C-alpha positions in Angstrom: 0.0 0.0 0.0 1.4 3.4 -0.9 2.0 6.1 1.7 -0.7 8.3 0.2 -3.3 5.5 0.3 -2.3 4.6 3.8 -2.7 8.3 4.8 -6.1 8.4 3.3 -7.1 5.3 5.3 -5.8 6.9 8.5 -7.9 10.1 7.8 -11.0 8.0 7.1 -10.6 6.2 10.4 -10.1 9.6 12.1 -13.4 10.8 10.5 -15.1 7.6 11.8 -13.7 8.2 15.3 -14.8 11.9 15.3 -18.3 11.0 14.2 -18.9 8.0 16.3 -17.3 9.3 19.5 -20.1 11.9 20.0 -23.0 10.6 18.0 -24.7 7.9 20.1 -23.7 5.0 17.9 -20.8 3.4 19.7 -17.3 4.6 18.6 -15.5 1.4 19.6 -17.5 -0.8 17.3 -17.2 1.5 14.3 -13.5 1.9 14.8 -12.9 -1.8 14.9 -15.1 -2.3 11.8 -13.3 0.6 10.0 -9.9 -0.8 10.8 -10.9 -4.2 9.5 -12.3 -2.8 6.2 -9.3 -0.6 5.6 -6.9 -3.4 6.6 -5.3 -1.4 9.4 -5.7 -3.9 12.1 -2.0 -3.8 12.9 -2.0 -0.1 13.8 -0.8 0.1 17.3 -2.5 1.1 20.6 -0.8 4.4 20.4 -2.7 5.1 17.2 -6.1 4.5 18.9 -5.0 6.8 21.8 -4.0 9.5 19.4 -7.5 9.5 17.8 -9.1 9.5 21.3 -6.9 12.5 22.2 -8.2 14.3 19.1 -11.8 13.8 20.3 -10.9 14.9 23.8 -9.6 18.2 22.3 -13.0 18.5 20.6 -14.7 18.3 24.1 -12.4 20.9 25.5 -13.1 23.2 22.6 -16.9 22.8 22.9 -17.1 23.0 26.7 -14.1 25.2 27.5 -16.2 27.6 29.6 -17.3 24.7 31.8 -13.7 23.5 32.1 -12.5 26.9 33.1 -15.5 27.1 35.5 -14.4 23.8 37.1 -10.9 25.2 37.6 -12.3 28.3 39.1 -14.6 26.3 41.4 -11.6 24.2 42.5 -9.5 27.3 43.3 -12.5 28.9 45.1 -13.2 25.7 47.2 -16.5 25.1 45.5 -16.8 21.3 45.1 -20.3 20.8 43.9 -19.8 19.8 40.2 -16.4 18.4 40.9 -17.8 15.9 43.4 -20.7 15.1 41.1 -18.3 14.2 38.3 -16.1 12.2 40.6 -19.0 10.2 41.9 -20.3 9.7 38.4 -16.9 8.2 37.4 -16.8 5.6 40.2 -19.1 2.9 38.6 -17.1 2.7 35.4 -13.8 2.8 37.2 -14.8 0.0 39.6 -16.5 -2.2 37.0 -13.5 -1.7 34.6 -11.1 -3.0 37.2 -13.3 -5.9 38.5 -14.6 -7.0 35.1 -11.5 -6.4 32.9 -11.1 -10.0 31.8 -14.8 -10.2 30.8 -14.7 -7.0 28.8 -11.5 -7.8 27.1 -13.0 -11.1 26.0 -16.2 -9.5 24.9 -14.3 -6.9 22.8 -13.3 -9.6 20.4 -16.9 -10.9 20.0 -19.1 -9.6 17.2 -22.2 -11.1 18.9 -21.3 -9.2 22.1 -21.0 -6.0 20.0 -24.4 -6.7 18.4 -26.1 -7.2 21.7 -24.5 -3.9 22.9 -25.8 -2.0 19.9 -29.3 -3.4 20.6 -29.0 -2.1 24.2 -28.0 1.3 22.9 -31.0 1.3 20.6 -33.3 0.4 23.6 -31.8 3.1 25.8 -32.1 5.8 23.1 -35.7 4.8 22.5 -36.6 5.1 26.1 -34.8 8.5 26.3 -36.7 9.7 23.3 -40.1 8.6 24.8 -39.3 10.3 28.1 -38.2 13.6 26.5 -41.1 13.6 24.1 -43.6 13.1 26.9 -42.1 15.9 28.9 -42.1 18.3 25.9 -45.7 17.5 25.0 -47.0 17.9 28.5 -45.1 21.2 29.0 -43.9 20.1 32.4 -40.7 21.4 33.9 -37.8 18.9 34.1 -38.2 16.5 37.1 -34.4 16.9 37.8 -32.8 20.2 37.1 -29.2 21.3 37.5 -29.1 24.2 39.9 -26.2 26.6 40.8 -25.2 26.1 44.4 -24.6 29.1 46.7 -21.5 31.2 45.7 -20.8 33.6 42.9 -19.7 31.8 39.7 -20.7 28.3 41.0 -21.7 25.9 38.2 -25.1 24.2 38.0 -25.1 20.8 39.7 -27.9 18.1 39.6 -28.7 16.2 42.8 -25.8 13.9 43.8 -27.9 10.7 43.5 -28.2 11.3 39.7 -24.4 11.0 39.5 -24.5 7.3 40.5 -27.3 6.5 38.1 -25.8 8.3 35.1 -22.4 6.9 36.2 -23.9 3.3 36.1 -25.1 4.1 32.5 -21.5 5.1 31.6 -20.2 1.8 33.0 -22.5 -0.1 30.6 -20.4 1.4 27.8 -17.5 -0.9 28.8 -19.4 -3.5 26.9 -18.7 -3.4 23.2 -21.4 -1.8 21.1 -22.9 0.3 24.0 -22.5 4.0 23.2 -21.1 5.9 26.2 -22.7 9.2 25.1 -25.9 7.5 24.1 -26.3 5.6 27.4 -25.5 8.5 29.6 -27.6 11.1 27.7 -30.6 8.7 27.4 -30.5 7.9 31.2 -30.2 11.6 31.9 -33.4 12.2 29.9 -35.1 9.3 31.7 -34.2 11.1 35.0 -35.8 14.3 33.7 -32.8 16.3 32.7 -33.0 18.5 29.6 -31.2 17.1 26.5 -28.5 19.8 26.3 -27.8 19.5 30.1 -27.6 15.7 29.9 -25.1 16.1 27.0 -23.1 18.7 28.9 -22.7 16.3 31.9 -22.0 13.4 29.6 -19.1 15.0 27.9 -17.7 16.5 31.0 -17.7 13.0 32.4 -15.9 11.8 29.2 -13.0 14.1 30.1 -12.4 11.9 33.2 -13.4 8.5 31.7 -11.6 8.8 28.3 -8.8 10.9 29.7 -8.2 8.5 32.6 -8.3 5.4 30.3 -5.9 7.1 27.9 -3.4 7.8 30.7 -3.6 4.2 32.0 -3.0 2.8 28.5 -0.2 5.2 27.7 2.7 3.1 29.0 1.5 0.1 26.9 0.9 2.4 23.9 4.4 3.7 24.0 5.8 0.2 24.0 3.6 -1.0 21.2 4.0 2.1 19.0 2.0 3.1 15.9 2.5 -0.1 13.9 2.7 0.6 10.2 1.4 4.2 10.6 3.9 7.0 10.7 4.0 9.8 13.4 3.0 12.4 10.8 0.0 10.3 9.7 -1.1 9.9 13.3 -0.8 13.7 13.9 -3.1 14.4 10.9 -5.5 11.7 12.1 -5.7 13.3 15.6 -6.3 16.7 14.0 -9.1 15.4 11.7 -10.7 13.5 14.6 -10.7 16.7 16.7 -12.3 18.8 13.9 -14.9 16.1 12.9 -15.6 15.4 16.5 -16.4 19.1 17.3 -18.8 19.2 14.3 -20.5 15.9 15.3 -20.9 17.1 18.8 -22.6 20.3 17.6 -24.8 18.1 15.4 -25.8 16.0 18.4 -26.7 19.0 20.4 -28.9 20.2 17.5 -30.7 16.8 17.5 -31.1 17.0 21.3 -32.6 20.5 21.1 -35.2 19.1 18.7 -35.7 15.9 20.8 -34.7 13.7 17.9 -32.9 10.5 19.0 -35.0 8.2 16.9 -32.7 8.1 13.9 -29.8 7.0 16.1 -32.0 4.3 17.8 -33.1 3.0 14.4 -29.5 2.9 13.1 -28.0 1.2 16.1 -30.9 -1.3 16.3 -30.6 -2.2 12.6 -26.8 -2.5 12.9 -27.1 -4.7 16.0 -29.6 -7.0 14.3 -27.4 -7.3 11.2 -24.3 -7.9 13.3 -26.0 -10.7 15.2 -27.3 -12.3 12.0 -23.9 -12.4 10.2 -21.6 -13.1 13.2 -20.6 -16.5 14.4 -19.1 -15.6 17.7 
């Protein structure tokens, strides 16, 4: 394969990562499928981490005011949202440690990914129904993020919601389950507004994805980029960041219009097809 063709393949994977990381369709499953189709299975762990770093940059770009607010809260001794995010990160952290062998085995199973996609479709459907009912009734959200006392303090939902939404994030350890889809859908089920559920979901991702990236960094440095060059990885990370920011904006547009059904139909159909054609 020529360098130009390989660079194009890397950029295509970066586009897949940027789209699927934020749209509720499961990025891990799409990235594995894309690597297989483009015959880049040997690209190293460091390559995957570089693409994830690109999408983390997209989150920082989209929610930089919230990130600055978190730093200001920390310096001012305001712990409300910081504690909420920490509690929300506990379920995935604990389950990831305790169930690591199970999830590693499942990550190689197409049938496991198919079942995860169907779960994503179910959660998105439930979230759509809950948000549509709330909009049609004209009722105020059952759970609303409120700013705690103190100038500049950021809005914080009740702490118990952190455990519930955190448990939804833990489901995404299973292949095919969308992290953004599960957390946003459960947020909608709890009564949060769509945009607020997305805000919390992506702030949680800074901890979840950033933490996982740091933990995998030593192994990634050992394994390297495989056949992909450093320059190609750099371009891939940049494209993943740009496409990720655009797809995040697109998701927020869908959430403002309470339209999760297209994503539910897509993940449901893909899950069914995956289960039908897979053998293990």
